PyMOL CGO cylinders between C-alpha atoms (Angstrom):
from pymol import cmd
from pymol.cgo import CYLINDER

trace = [
    CYLINDER, -2.76, 28.21, 6.78, 0.86, 27.15, 7.91, 0.3, 1, 1, 1, 1, 1, 1,
    CYLINDER, 0.86, 27.15, 7.91, 1.29, 30.17, 10.22, 0.3, 1, 1, 1, 1, 1, 1,
    CYLINDER, 1.29, 30.17, 10.22, -1.88, 29.36, 11.96, 0.3, 1, 1, 1, 1, 1, 1,
    CYLINDER, -1.88, 29.36, 11.96, -0.62, 25.85, 13.03, 0.3, 1, 1, 1, 1, 1, 1,
    CYLINDER, -0.62, 25.85, 13.03, 0.91, 26.52, 16.52, 0.3, 1, 1, 1, 1, 1, 1,
    CYLINDER, 0.91, 26.52, 16.52, 0.72, 23.41, 18.61, 0.3, 1, 1, 1, 1, 1, 1,
    CYLINDER, 0.72, 23.41, 18.61, 0.35, 21.03, 15.67, 0.3, 1, 1, 1, 1, 1, 1,
    CYLINDER, 0.35, 21.03, 15.67, 2.96, 18.30, 14.88, 0.3, 1, 1, 1, 1, 1, 1,
    CYLINDER, 2.96, 18.30, 14.88, 5.55, 18.76, 12.39, 0.3, 1, 1, 1, 1, 1, 1,
    CYLINDER, 5.55, 18.76, 12.39, 4.12, 16.06, 9.90, 0.3, 1, 1, 1, 1, 1, 1,
    CYLINDER, 4.12, 16.06, 9.90, 0.75, 18.13, 10.09, 0.3, 1, 1, 1, 1, 1, 1,
    CYLINDER, 0.75, 18.13, 10.09, 2.46, 21.33, 9.36, 0.3, 1, 1, 1, 1, 1, 1,
    CYLINDER, 2.46, 21.33, 9.36, 4.51, 19.75, 6.61, 0.3, 1, 1, 1, 1, 1, 1,
    CYLINDER, 4.51, 19.75, 6.61, 1.39, 18.40, 5.19, 0.3, 1, 1, 1, 1, 1, 1,
    CYLINDER, 1.39, 18.40, 5.19, -0.27, 21.66, 5.08, 0.3, 1, 1, 1, 1, 1, 1,
    CYLINDER, -0.27, 21.66, 5.08, 2.97, 23.04, 3.35, 0.3, 1, 1, 1, 1, 1, 1,
    CYLINDER, 2.97, 23.04, 3.35, 2.64, 20.21, 0.61, 0.3, 1, 1, 1, 1, 1, 1,
    CYLINDER, 2.64, 20.21, 0.61, -1.03, 21.13, -0.11, 0.3, 1, 1, 1, 1, 1, 1,
    CYLINDER, -1.03, 21.13, -0.11, -0.25, 24.66, -0.51, 0.3, 1, 1, 1, 1, 1, 1,
    CYLINDER, -0.25, 24.66, -0.51, 2.77, 24.07, -2.74, 0.3, 1, 1, 1, 1, 1, 1,
    CYLINDER, 2.77, 24.07, -2.74, 0.84, 21.80, -4.91, 0.3, 1, 1, 1, 1, 1, 1,
    CYLINDER, 0.84, 21.80, -4.91, -2.08, 24.29, -5.08, 0.3, 1, 1, 1, 1, 1, 1,
    CYLINDER, -2.08, 24.29, -5.08, 0.39, 27.17, -6.08, 0.3, 1, 1, 1, 1, 1, 1,
    CYLINDER, 0.39, 27.17, -6.08, 2.12, 24.94, -8.59, 0.3, 1, 1, 1, 1, 1, 1,
    CYLINDER, 2.12, 24.94, -8.59, -1.28, 24.27, -10.16, 0.3, 1, 1, 1, 1, 1, 1,
    CYLINDER, -1.28, 24.27, -10.16, -2.07, 27.89, -10.31, 0.3, 1, 1, 1, 1, 1, 1,
    CYLINDER, -2.07, 27.89, -10.31, 1.34, 28.37, -12.12, 0.3, 1, 1, 1, 1, 1, 1,
    CYLINDER, 1.34, 28.37, -12.12, 0.84, 25.92, -14.44, 0.3, 1, 1, 1, 1, 1, 1,
    CYLINDER, 0.84, 25.92, -14.44, -2.61, 26.66, -15.56, 0.3, 1, 1, 1, 1, 1, 1,
    CYLINDER, -2.61, 26.66, -15.56, -3.22, 30.46, -14.95, 0.3, 1, 1, 1, 1, 1, 1,
    CYLINDER, -3.22, 30.46, -14.95, 0.10, 32.38, -14.85, 0.3, 1, 1, 1, 1, 1, 1,
    CYLINDER, 0.10, 32.38, -14.85, 3.36, 30.63, -15.63, 0.3, 1, 1, 1, 1, 1, 1,
    CYLINDER, 3.36, 30.63, -15.63, 5.28, 33.69, -14.37, 0.3, 1, 1, 1, 1, 1, 1,
    CYLINDER, 5.28, 33.69, -14.37, 3.95, 33.24, -10.83, 0.3, 1, 1, 1, 1, 1, 1,
    CYLINDER, 3.95, 33.24, -10.83, 6.49, 32.62, -8.22, 0.3, 1, 1, 1, 1, 1, 1,
    CYLINDER, 6.49, 32.62, -8.22, 5.71, 29.85, -5.87, 0.3, 1, 1, 1, 1, 1, 1,
    CYLINDER, 5.71, 29.85, -5.87, 6.06, 31.37, -2.19, 0.3, 1, 1, 1, 1, 1, 1,
    CYLINDER, 6.06, 31.37, -2.19, 6.50, 27.98, -0.63, 0.3, 1, 1, 1, 1, 1, 1,
    CYLINDER, 6.50, 27.98, -0.63, 9.69, 27.54, -2.82, 0.3, 1, 1, 1, 1, 1, 1,
    CYLINDER, 9.69, 27.54, -2.82, 11.30, 30.11, -0.99, 0.3, 1, 1, 1, 1, 1, 1,
    CYLINDER, 11.30, 30.11, -0.99, 14.67, 28.94, 0.74, 0.3, 1, 1, 1, 1, 1, 1,
    CYLINDER, 14.67, 28.94, 0.74, 13.33, 29.45, 4.16, 0.3, 1, 1, 1, 1, 1, 1,
    CYLINDER, 13.33, 29.45, 4.16, 10.05, 27.44, 3.75, 0.3, 1, 1, 1, 1, 1, 1,
    CYLINDER, 10.05, 27.44, 3.75, 11.70, 24.73, 1.77, 0.3, 1, 1, 1, 1, 1, 1,
    CYLINDER, 11.70, 24.73, 1.77, 14.54, 24.14, 4.50, 0.3, 1, 1, 1, 1, 1, 1,
    CYLINDER, 14.54, 24.14, 4.50, 11.84, 24.39, 7.35, 0.3, 1, 1, 1, 1, 1, 1,
    CYLINDER, 11.84, 24.39, 7.35, 9.37, 21.63, 5.81, 0.3, 1, 1, 1, 1, 1, 1,
    CYLINDER, 9.37, 21.63, 5.81, 11.80, 19.59, 3.74, 0.3, 1, 1, 1, 1, 1, 1,
    CYLINDER, 11.80, 19.59, 3.74, 11.16, 15.92, 4.31, 0.3, 1, 1, 1, 1, 1, 1,
    CYLINDER, 11.16, 15.92, 4.31, 13.82, 13.82, 6.15, 0.3, 1, 1, 1, 1, 1, 1,
    CYLINDER, 13.82, 13.82, 6.15, 15.93, 11.69, 3.76, 0.3, 1, 1, 1, 1, 1, 1,
    CYLINDER, 15.93, 11.69, 3.76, 15.16, 8.19, 3.78, 0.3, 1, 1, 1, 1, 1, 1,
    CYLINDER, 15.16, 8.19, 3.78, 14.85, 5.13, 1.27, 0.3, 1, 1, 1, 1, 1, 1,
    CYLINDER, 14.85, 5.13, 1.27, 12.76, 5.96, -1.70, 0.3, 1, 1, 1, 1, 1, 1,
    CYLINDER, 12.76, 5.96, -1.70, 10.48, 2.75, -2.38, 0.3, 1, 1, 1, 1, 1, 1,
    CYLINDER, 10.48, 2.75, -2.38, 9.89, 1.58, -5.77, 0.3, 1, 1, 1, 1, 1, 1,
    CYLINDER, 9.89, 1.58, -5.77, 6.10, 1.44, -6.36, 0.3, 1, 1, 1, 1, 1, 1,
    CYLINDER, 6.10, 1.44, -6.36, 4.73, -1.00, -8.69, 0.3, 1, 1, 1, 1, 1, 1,
    CYLINDER, 4.73, -1.00, -8.69, 1.91, -0.08, -11.16, 0.3, 1, 1, 1, 1, 1, 1,
    CYLINDER, 1.91, -0.08, -11.16, -1.13, -2.03, -11.36, 0.3, 1, 1, 1, 1, 1, 1,
    CYLINDER, -1.13, -2.03, -11.36, -0.56, -3.55, -14.81, 0.3, 1, 1, 1, 1, 1, 1,
    CYLINDER, -0.56, -3.55, -14.81, 2.76, -5.10, -13.68, 0.3, 1, 1, 1, 1, 1, 1,
    CYLINDER, 2.76, -5.10, -13.68, 1.30, -6.65, -10.48, 0.3, 1, 1, 1, 1, 1, 1,
    CYLINDER, 1.30, -6.65, -10.48, -1.74, -8.10, -12.67, 0.3, 1, 1, 1, 1, 1, 1,
    CYLINDER, -1.74, -8.10, -12.67, 0.93, -9.72, -15.07, 0.3, 1, 1, 1, 1, 1, 1,
    CYLINDER, 0.93, -9.72, -15.07, 3.11, -11.17, -12.26, 0.3, 1, 1, 1, 1, 1, 1,
    CYLINDER, 3.11, -11.17, -12.26, -0.04, -12.60, -10.83, 0.3, 1, 1, 1, 1, 1, 1,
    CYLINDER, -0.04, -12.60, -10.83, -1.64, -13.90, -14.05, 0.3, 1, 1, 1, 1, 1, 1,
    CYLINDER, -1.64, -13.90, -14.05, 1.74, -15.31, -15.21, 0.3, 1, 1, 1, 1, 1, 1,
    CYLINDER, 1.74, -15.31, -15.21, 2.06, -17.26, -11.92, 0.3, 1, 1, 1, 1, 1, 1,
    CYLINDER, 2.06, -17.26, -11.92, 0.39, -20.66, -12.82, 0.3, 1, 1, 1, 1, 1, 1,
    CYLINDER, 0.39, -20.66, -12.82, 0.73, -22.62, -9.64, 0.3, 1, 1, 1, 1, 1, 1,
    CYLINDER, 0.73, -22.62, -9.64, -2.39, -21.92, -7.65, 0.3, 1, 1, 1, 1, 1, 1,
    CYLINDER, -2.39, -21.92, -7.65, -0.76, -21.75, -4.15, 0.3, 1, 1, 1, 1, 1, 1,
    CYLINDER, -0.76, -21.75, -4.15, 1.69, -19.44, -5.36, 0.3, 1, 1, 1, 1, 1, 1,
    CYLINDER, 1.69, -19.44, -5.36, -0.86, -17.03, -7.26, 0.3, 1, 1, 1, 1, 1, 1,
    CYLINDER, -0.86, -17.03, -7.26, -2.90, -17.00, -3.86, 0.3, 1, 1, 1, 1, 1, 1,
    CYLINDER, -2.90, -17.00, -3.86, 0.06, -16.09, -1.86, 0.3, 1, 1, 1, 1, 1, 1,
    CYLINDER, 0.06, -16.09, -1.86, 0.85, -13.10, -4.49, 0.3, 1, 1, 1, 1, 1, 1,
    CYLINDER, 0.85, -13.10, -4.49, -2.79, -12.12, -4.32, 0.3, 1, 1, 1, 1, 1, 1,
    CYLINDER, -2.79, -12.12, -4.32, -3.23, -11.91, -0.60, 0.3, 1, 1, 1, 1, 1, 1,
    CYLINDER, -3.23, -11.91, -0.60, -0.16, -9.72, -0.47, 0.3, 1, 1, 1, 1, 1, 1,
    CYLINDER, -0.16, -9.72, -0.47, -0.93, -7.55, -3.37, 0.3, 1, 1, 1, 1, 1, 1,
    CYLINDER, -0.93, -7.55, -3.37, -4.96, -7.37, -3.18, 0.3, 1, 1, 1, 1, 1, 1,
    CYLINDER, -4.96, -7.37, -3.18, -5.14, -7.68, 0.85, 0.3, 1, 1, 1, 1, 1, 1,
    CYLINDER, -5.14, -7.68, 0.85, -2.14, -5.77, 1.87, 0.3, 1, 1, 1, 1, 1, 1,
    CYLINDER, -2.14, -5.77, 1.87, -0.71, -8.84, 4.14, 0.3, 1, 1, 1, 1, 1, 1,
    CYLINDER, -0.71, -8.84, 4.14, 2.78, -9.36, 5.16, 0.3, 1, 1, 1, 1, 1, 1,
    CYLINDER, 2.78, -9.36, 5.16, 4.41, -12.37, 4.11, 0.3, 1, 1, 1, 1, 1, 1,
    CYLINDER, 4.41, -12.37, 4.11, 4.62, -13.79, 7.62, 0.3, 1, 1, 1, 1, 1, 1,
    CYLINDER, 4.62, -13.79, 7.62, 0.74, -13.21, 7.98, 0.3, 1, 1, 1, 1, 1, 1,
    CYLINDER, 0.74, -13.21, 7.98, 0.18, -15.28, 4.94, 0.3, 1, 1, 1, 1, 1, 1,
    CYLINDER, 0.18, -15.28, 4.94, 2.40, -17.98, 6.27, 0.3, 1, 1, 1, 1, 1, 1,
    CYLINDER, 2.40, -17.98, 6.27, 0.30, -18.28, 9.46, 0.3, 1, 1, 1, 1, 1, 1,
    CYLINDER, 0.30, -18.28, 9.46, -2.99, -18.26, 8.04, 0.3, 1, 1, 1, 1, 1, 1,
    CYLINDER, -2.99, -18.26, 8.04, -4.94, -21.20, 8.97, 0.3, 1, 1, 1, 1, 1, 1,
    CYLINDER, -4.94, -21.20, 8.97, -8.09, -22.81, 7.31, 0.3, 1, 1, 1, 1, 1, 1,
    CYLINDER, -8.09, -22.81, 7.31, -10.15, -21.69, 10.61, 0.3, 1, 1, 1, 1, 1, 1,
    CYLINDER, -10.15, -21.69, 10.61, -9.21, -18.05, 10.01, 0.3, 1, 1, 1, 1, 1, 1,
    CYLINDER, -9.21, -18.05, 10.01, -10.83, -17.97, 6.64, 0.3, 1, 1, 1, 1, 1, 1,
    CYLINDER, -10.83, -17.97, 6.64, -14.38, -16.51, 6.70, 0.3, 1, 1, 1, 1, 1, 1,
    CYLINDER, -14.38, -16.51, 6.70, -15.30, -15.46, 3.09, 0.3, 1, 1, 1, 1, 1, 1,
    CYLINDER, -15.30, -15.46, 3.09, -13.95, -12.18, 2.46, 0.3, 1, 1, 1, 1, 1, 1,
    CYLINDER, -13.95, -12.18, 2.46, -12.62, -11.95, 6.03, 0.3, 1, 1, 1, 1, 1, 1,
    CYLINDER, -12.62, -11.95, 6.03, -9.31, -13.08, 7.29, 0.3, 1, 1, 1, 1, 1, 1,
    CYLINDER, -9.31, -13.08, 7.29, -8.63, -13.52, 11.18, 0.3, 1, 1, 1, 1, 1, 1,
    CYLINDER, -8.63, -13.52, 11.18, -5.04, -12.69, 12.06, 0.3, 1, 1, 1, 1, 1, 1,
    CYLINDER, -5.04, -12.69, 12.06, -3.79, -13.94, 15.55, 0.3, 1, 1, 1, 1, 1, 1,
    CYLINDER, -3.79, -13.94, 15.55, -0.99, -12.17, 17.37, 0.3, 1, 1, 1, 1, 1, 1,
    CYLINDER, -0.99, -12.17, 17.37, -0.49, -9.57, 14.57, 0.3, 1, 1, 1, 1, 1, 1,
    CYLINDER, -0.49, -9.57, 14.57, 2.74, -7.30, 14.46, 0.3, 1, 1, 1, 1, 1, 1,
    CYLINDER, 2.74, -7.30, 14.46, 0.70, -4.22, 15.74, 0.3, 1, 1, 1, 1, 1, 1,
    CYLINDER, 0.70, -4.22, 15.74, 0.62, -5.93, 19.37, 0.3, 1, 1, 1, 1, 1, 1,
    CYLINDER, 0.62, -5.93, 19.37, -3.01, -6.38, 19.36, 0.3, 1, 1, 1, 1, 1, 1,
    CYLINDER, -3.01, -6.38, 19.36, -4.88, -9.72, 20.19, 0.3, 1, 1, 1, 1, 1, 1,
    CYLINDER, -4.88, -9.72, 20.19, -6.16, -10.06, 16.60, 0.3, 1, 1, 1, 1, 1, 1,
    CYLINDER, -6.16, -10.06, 16.60, -6.71, -8.22, 13.58, 0.3, 1, 1, 1, 1, 1, 1,
    CYLINDER, -6.71, -8.22, 13.58, -8.96, -8.70, 10.31, 0.3, 1, 1, 1, 1, 1, 1,
    CYLINDER, -8.96, -8.70, 10.31, -7.92, -8.68, 6.76, 0.3, 1, 1, 1, 1, 1, 1,
    CYLINDER, -7.92, -8.68, 6.76, -10.43, -7.66, 4.10, 0.3, 1, 1, 1, 1, 1, 1,
    CYLINDER, -10.43, -7.66, 4.10, -9.89, -9.28, 0.68, 0.3, 1, 1, 1, 1, 1, 1,
    CYLINDER, -9.89, -9.28, 0.68, -11.77, -8.93, -2.65, 0.3, 1, 1, 1, 1, 1, 1,
    CYLINDER, -11.77, -8.93, -2.65, -14.48, -11.64, -3.40, 0.3, 1, 1, 1, 1, 1, 1,
    CYLINDER, -14.48, -11.64, -3.40, -12.65, -13.15, -6.29, 0.3, 1, 1, 1, 1, 1, 1,
    CYLINDER, -12.65, -13.15, -6.29, -9.75, -13.71, -4.16, 0.3, 1, 1, 1, 1, 1, 1,
    CYLINDER, -9.75, -13.71, -4.16, -11.81, -15.02, -1.37, 0.3, 1, 1, 1, 1, 1, 1,
    CYLINDER, -11.81, -15.02, -1.37, -13.55, -17.69, -3.80, 0.3, 1, 1, 1, 1, 1, 1,
    CYLINDER, -13.55, -17.69, -3.80, -10.18, -19.01, -5.00, 0.3, 1, 1, 1, 1, 1, 1,
    CYLINDER, -10.18, -19.01, -5.00, -8.79, -19.27, -1.54, 0.3, 1, 1, 1, 1, 1, 1,
    CYLINDER, -8.79, -19.27, -1.54, -12.06, -21.34, -0.57, 0.3, 1, 1, 1, 1, 1, 1,
    CYLINDER, -12.06, -21.34, -0.57, -11.61, -23.55, -3.72, 0.3, 1, 1, 1, 1, 1, 1,
    CYLINDER, -11.61, -23.55, -3.72, -8.12, -24.06, -2.93, 0.3, 1, 1, 1, 1, 1, 1,
    CYLINDER, -8.12, -24.06, -2.93, -8.83, -25.13, 0.62, 0.3, 1, 1, 1, 1, 1, 1,
    CYLINDER, -8.83, -25.13, 0.62, -11.53, -27.49, -0.49, 0.3, 1, 1, 1, 1, 1, 1,
    CYLINDER, -11.53, -27.49, -0.49, -9.47, -29.04, -3.04, 0.3, 1, 1, 1, 1, 1, 1,
    CYLINDER, -9.47, -29.04, -3.04, -6.58, -29.60, -0.78, 0.3, 1, 1, 1, 1, 1, 1,
    CYLINDER, -6.58, -29.60, -0.78, -8.85, -30.99, 2.00, 0.3, 1, 1, 1, 1, 1, 1,
    CYLINDER, -8.85, -30.99, 2.00, -7.39, -28.99, 4.74, 0.3, 1, 1, 1, 1, 1, 1,
    CYLINDER, -7.39, -28.99, 4.74, -8.75, -29.34, 8.26, 0.3, 1, 1, 1, 1, 1, 1,
    CYLINDER, -8.75, -29.34, 8.26, -9.73, -26.33, 10.30, 0.3, 1, 1, 1, 1, 1, 1,
    CYLINDER, -9.73, -26.33, 10.30, -6.39, -26.19, 12.25, 0.3, 1, 1, 1, 1, 1, 1,
    CYLINDER, -6.39, -26.19, 12.25, -4.00, -26.84, 9.29, 0.3, 1, 1, 1, 1, 1, 1,
    CYLINDER, -4.00, -26.84, 9.29, -2.11, -23.92, 7.88, 0.3, 1, 1, 1, 1, 1, 1,
    CYLINDER, -2.11, -23.92, 7.88, -3.15, -22.99, 4.39, 0.3, 1, 1, 1, 1, 1, 1,
    CYLINDER, -3.15, -22.99, 4.39, 0.41, -22.46, 3.14, 0.3, 1, 1, 1, 1, 1, 1,
    CYLINDER, 0.41, -22.46, 3.14, 2.74, -24.52, 5.29, 0.3, 1, 1, 1, 1, 1, 1,
    CYLINDER, 2.74, -24.52, 5.29, 6.01, -23.11, 4.05, 0.3, 1, 1, 1, 1, 1, 1,
    CYLINDER, 6.01, -23.11, 4.05, 8.91, -21.39, 5.57, 0.3, 1, 1, 1, 1, 1, 1,
    CYLINDER, 8.91, -21.39, 5.57, 10.11, -17.55, 5.08, 0.3, 1, 1, 1, 1, 1, 1,
    CYLINDER, 10.11, -17.55, 5.08, 12.82, -18.62, 2.85, 0.3, 1, 1, 1, 1, 1, 1,
    CYLINDER, 12.82, -18.62, 2.85, 10.61, -20.82, 0.24, 0.3, 1, 1, 1, 1, 1, 1,
    CYLINDER, 10.61, -20.82, 0.24, 7.90, -18.06, 0.39, 0.3, 1, 1, 1, 1, 1, 1,
    CYLINDER, 7.90, -18.06, 0.39, 10.35, -15.39, -0.50, 0.3, 1, 1, 1, 1, 1, 1,
    CYLINDER, 10.35, -15.39, -0.50, 11.74, -17.41, -3.39, 0.3, 1, 1, 1, 1, 1, 1,
    CYLINDER, 11.74, -17.41, -3.39, 8.23, -17.96, -4.61, 0.3, 1, 1, 1, 1, 1, 1,
    CYLINDER, 8.23, -17.96, -4.61, 8.03, -14.04, -4.79, 0.3, 1, 1, 1, 1, 1, 1,
    CYLINDER, 8.03, -14.04, -4.79, 11.20, -13.39, -6.12, 0.3, 1, 1, 1, 1, 1, 1,
    CYLINDER, 11.20, -13.39, -6.12, 10.79, -16.00, -9.01, 0.3, 1, 1, 1, 1, 1, 1,
    CYLINDER, 10.79, -16.00, -9.01, 7.47, -14.35, -9.84, 0.3, 1, 1, 1, 1, 1, 1,
    CYLINDER, 7.47, -14.35, -9.84, 9.14, -11.16, -10.10, 0.3, 1, 1, 1, 1, 1, 1,
    CYLINDER, 9.14, -11.16, -10.10, 11.75, -12.57, -12.60, 0.3, 1, 1, 1, 1, 1, 1,
    CYLINDER, 11.75, -12.57, -12.60, 8.80, -13.57, -14.71, 0.3, 1, 1, 1, 1, 1, 1,
    CYLINDER, 8.80, -13.57, -14.71, 8.45, -9.71, -15.93, 0.3, 1, 1, 1, 1, 1, 1,
    CYLINDER, 8.45, -9.71, -15.93, 12.07, -8.90, -15.27, 0.3, 1, 1, 1, 1, 1, 1,
    CYLINDER, 12.07, -8.90, -15.27, 12.06, -7.15, -11.93, 0.3, 1, 1, 1, 1, 1, 1,
    CYLINDER, 12.06, -7.15, -11.93, 13.64, -7.87, -8.28, 0.3, 1, 1, 1, 1, 1, 1,
    CYLINDER, 13.64, -7.87, -8.28, 10.38, -8.43, -6.46, 0.3, 1, 1, 1, 1, 1, 1,
    CYLINDER, 10.38, -8.43, -6.46, 10.16, -8.46, -2.66, 0.3, 1, 1, 1, 1, 1, 1,
    CYLINDER, 10.16, -8.46, -2.66, 7.02, -9.47, -0.55, 0.3, 1, 1, 1, 1, 1, 1,
    CYLINDER, 7.02, -9.47, -0.55, 6.74, -5.99, 0.81, 0.3, 1, 1, 1, 1, 1, 1,
    CYLINDER, 6.74, -5.99, 0.81, 6.45, -4.70, -2.61, 0.3, 1, 1, 1, 1, 1, 1,
    CYLINDER, 6.45, -4.70, -2.61, 3.12, -6.33, -3.24, 0.3, 1, 1, 1, 1, 1, 1,
    CYLINDER, 3.12, -6.33, -3.24, 1.88, -4.95, 0.33, 0.3, 1, 1, 1, 1, 1, 1,
    CYLINDER, 1.88, -4.95, 0.33, 3.07, -1.40, -0.56, 0.3, 1, 1, 1, 1, 1, 1,
    CYLINDER, 3.07, -1.40, -0.56, 1.46, -1.92, -3.99, 0.3, 1, 1, 1, 1, 1, 1,
    CYLINDER, 1.46, -1.92, -3.99, -2.02, -2.81, -2.23, 0.3, 1, 1, 1, 1, 1, 1,
    CYLINDER, -2.02, -2.81, -2.23, -1.90, 0.50, -0.30, 0.3, 1, 1, 1, 1, 1, 1,
    CYLINDER, -1.90, 0.50, -0.30, -0.56, 2.66, -3.20, 0.3, 1, 1, 1, 1, 1, 1,
    CYLINDER, -0.56, 2.66, -3.20, -2.98, 1.40, -5.58, 0.3, 1, 1, 1, 1, 1, 1,
    CYLINDER, -2.98, 1.40, -5.58, -6.05, 1.84, -3.29, 0.3, 1, 1, 1, 1, 1, 1,
    CYLINDER, -6.05, 1.84, -3.29, -4.87, 5.49, -2.37, 0.3, 1, 1, 1, 1, 1, 1,
    CYLINDER, -4.87, 5.49, -2.37, -4.62, 6.54, -6.12, 0.3, 1, 1, 1, 1, 1, 1,
    CYLINDER, -4.62, 6.54, -6.12, -8.07, 4.88, -6.76, 0.3, 1, 1, 1, 1, 1, 1,
    CYLINDER, -8.07, 4.88, -6.76, -9.44, 7.19, -4.54, 0.3, 1, 1, 1, 1, 1, 1,
    CYLINDER, -9.44, 7.19, -4.54, -9.70, 5.33, -1.20, 0.3, 1, 1, 1, 1, 1, 1,
    CYLINDER, -9.70, 5.33, -1.20, -9.57, 7.57, 1.91, 0.3, 1, 1, 1, 1, 1, 1,
    CYLINDER, -9.57, 7.57, 1.91, -6.13, 7.57, 3.70, 0.3, 1, 1, 1, 1, 1, 1,
    CYLINDER, -6.13, 7.57, 3.70, -8.19, 6.27, 6.73, 0.3, 1, 1, 1, 1, 1, 1,
    CYLINDER, -8.19, 6.27, 6.73, -9.18, 3.18, 4.84, 0.3, 1, 1, 1, 1, 1, 1,
    CYLINDER, -9.18, 3.18, 4.84, -5.67, 2.49, 3.42, 0.3, 1, 1, 1, 1, 1, 1,
    CYLINDER, -5.67, 2.49, 3.42, -4.13, 3.11, 7.03, 0.3, 1, 1, 1, 1, 1, 1,
    CYLINDER, -4.13, 3.11, 7.03, -6.63, 1.29, 9.18, 0.3, 1, 1, 1, 1, 1, 1,
    CYLINDER, -6.63, 1.29, 9.18, -8.18, -1.42, 6.84, 0.3, 1, 1, 1, 1, 1, 1,
    CYLINDER, -8.18, -1.42, 6.84, -5.50, -2.56, 4.23, 0.3, 1, 1, 1, 1, 1, 1,
    CYLINDER, -5.50, -2.56, 4.23, -2.27, -1.74, 6.04, 0.3, 1, 1, 1, 1, 1, 1,
    CYLINDER, -2.27, -1.74, 6.04, -3.78, -1.77, 9.66, 0.3, 1, 1, 1, 1, 1, 1,
    CYLINDER, -3.78, -1.77, 9.66, -1.32, 0.73, 10.91, 0.3, 1, 1, 1, 1, 1, 1,
    CYLINDER, -1.32, 0.73, 10.91, -1.44, 2.43, 14.20, 0.3, 1, 1, 1, 1, 1, 1,
    CYLINDER, -1.44, 2.43, 14.20, -1.12, 5.88, 12.79, 0.3, 1, 1, 1, 1, 1, 1,
    CYLINDER, -1.12, 5.88, 12.79, -1.53, 7.70, 9.36, 0.3, 1, 1, 1, 1, 1, 1,
    CYLINDER, -1.53, 7.70, 9.36, 2.27, 8.96, 9.71, 0.3, 1, 1, 1, 1, 1, 1,
    CYLINDER, 2.27, 8.96, 9.71, 3.52, 5.33, 9.01, 0.3, 1, 1, 1, 1, 1, 1,
    CYLINDER, 3.52, 5.33, 9.01, 1.12, 4.81, 6.23, 0.3, 1, 1, 1, 1, 1, 1,
    CYLINDER, 1.12, 4.81, 6.23, 2.35, 7.88, 4.35, 0.3, 1, 1, 1, 1, 1, 1,
    CYLINDER, 2.35, 7.88, 4.35, 5.80, 6.26, 4.19, 0.3, 1, 1, 1, 1, 1, 1,
    CYLINDER, 5.80, 6.26, 4.19, 4.04, 3.32, 2.08, 0.3, 1, 1, 1, 1, 1, 1,
    CYLINDER, 4.04, 3.32, 2.08, 2.58, 5.53, -0.56, 0.3, 1, 1, 1, 1, 1, 1,
    CYLINDER, 2.58, 5.53, -0.56, 5.76, 7.06, -2.29, 0.3, 1, 1, 1, 1, 1, 1,
    CYLINDER, 5.76, 7.06, -2.29, 6.51, 10.37, -3.55, 0.3, 1, 1, 1, 1, 1, 1,
    CYLINDER, 6.51, 10.37, -3.55, 3.70, 11.88, -5.40, 0.3, 1, 1, 1, 1, 1, 1,
    CYLINDER, 3.70, 11.88, -5.40, 4.95, 13.93, -8.20, 0.3, 1, 1, 1, 1, 1, 1,
    CYLINDER, 4.95, 13.93, -8.20, 3.57, 17.66, -9.31, 0.3, 1, 1, 1, 1, 1, 1,
    CYLINDER, 3.57, 17.66, -9.31, 2.23, 16.23, -12.42, 0.3, 1, 1, 1, 1, 1, 1,
    CYLINDER, 2.23, 16.23, -12.42, 0.18, 13.53, -10.67, 0.3, 1, 1, 1, 1, 1, 1,
    CYLINDER, 0.18, 13.53, -10.67, -0.88, 16.07, -7.88, 0.3, 1, 1, 1, 1, 1, 1,
    CYLINDER, -0.88, 16.07, -7.88, -1.97, 18.36, -10.46, 0.3, 1, 1, 1, 1, 1, 1,
    CYLINDER, -1.97, 18.36, -10.46, -3.98, 15.60, -12.30, 0.3, 1, 1, 1, 1, 1, 1,
    CYLINDER, -3.98, 15.60, -12.30, -5.83, 14.76, -9.10, 0.3, 1, 1, 1, 1, 1, 1,
    CYLINDER, -5.83, 14.76, -9.10, -6.63, 18.41, -8.42, 0.3, 1, 1, 1, 1, 1, 1,
    CYLINDER, -6.63, 18.41, -8.42, -8.05, 18.78, -11.87, 0.3, 1, 1, 1, 1, 1, 1,
    CYLINDER, -8.05, 18.78, -11.87, -10.02, 15.46, -11.37, 0.3, 1, 1, 1, 1, 1, 1,
    CYLINDER, -10.02, 15.46, -11.37, -11.33, 16.70, -7.97, 0.3, 1, 1, 1, 1, 1, 1,
    CYLINDER, -11.33, 16.70, -7.97, -12.37, 20.36, -8.55, 0.3, 1, 1, 1, 1, 1, 1,
    CYLINDER, -12.37, 20.36, -8.55, -13.19, 20.23, -12.42, 0.3, 1, 1, 1, 1, 1, 1,
]
cmd.load_cgo(trace, "trace")
């Protein structure tokens, strides 16, 4: 499969190599423990090794749930949920206006992608809490829902993390939204185009963190059992 990949991008070749390596590791662990994985040869390992870069800390769902549920302030909780459940950037949350809220759809103007606008989709429960908050605050259509600066917003996130003893940053929550959706079975295209709104899949893959052999084997068992 790797050999028949002439003309393909290096990222595609590396992806195929990773699939083969995982399959052979699965065969070794379940069928023949003496089997030698051909993908672990020195030549292939060097050819398809990943470029060194920052390894992101991926937050587990129970940790994120605890952070959100222990945040009593309705405004702060909503901001955390929009990042953790909707994959929004902190800047997108701060720019959100009342007029941009349409039930489970949020309209973003002049997004980071360079497009004229984008749509963020959020869960119904979060959408209902957001509408109740706007109604309770009596916000008019052009008013920002969260009239804060970046410094104040980051401090809110940092304090929320301290509740559970972690150093939390806004992008950790956006990254969690993508990783949780991916590991819950959402297609990569949905994670990339809907949750993160990335222009290409390779950017999305950087968000999803490193998958261990144990987790890869668990997914293969789940898919092919």
